[in-house]
N, C-alpha and C positions, 0 to 999 in steps of 0.2 A: 759800292753799296748803293742799292736802289731804294730810294725813299718814296716811291710812288704811293704806297699806302698812307703816307703822311700828307700827301698833297691832294689826292683825289678822294672824294667822299661820295659814295653812292647811297641813294635814299629812295625808299618806297613812299609814295604818298606826297602830300603837299608840304613843301618847305618854303620858308620865306627867308631871303637874304638881302642885305644891303648891297645893291649893285655898285655902289661907290667903293665898296671894300673887296668884293669878290667878283670873279667871272664864273658863270655857270651856264650849263646847257642842259636842256631836257630833250631826251631822245623819244621819238615816237615809238610806243610799245608794239606797234603793228609792223615795224620793219621786218621784212620777210627773208632778206638774203644779204650776202656780203656786200654786193654792189650798192644796195640801198643804204646800208650802214655806213660804208666809207664815204658815200656822197653826202649823207646827212652830217657826218662829223666834219667833213670839209667845209660845209657852209656854216654849221653851228659854231665851230671853233675858229673860224676864219683862218684856216690853214693857208700857207703860202702857195702861190701859183704853181710851184714846182712839185706839189704833193702828187705822188704817183698812184694813188687809189689802189694800194695793195697793203698787206699786213706789214711789210718791212717799212714802207713809207709812214704808216701810222706809228709804228714804234719809234722811228726816227724823230717825228714831230713831237711826240709826247715825252721823249726822253731828253731832248735838247730843245729848250724853249727860247733859244736866241732869236728866233724869227718873230717873237712877240715884241712889239714896240712898247705897248702899255705894260706897266709893271704893277698891276693891281695885285 
């Protein structure tokens, strides 16, 4: 069972979070292509060095969070 809808929240507009309690990232709305999106996600979400910059690698990193040391 995939619980991604319970983990990830997408919001339009300005939202405030306690960064001691959550990890969040804001994507640039002007991202124009897949390469820019994957590169942005890599840096914003601190993906591991082995991230492959493709859709399969994105799915792997988002569905198995063992690569995250901090457990916020």
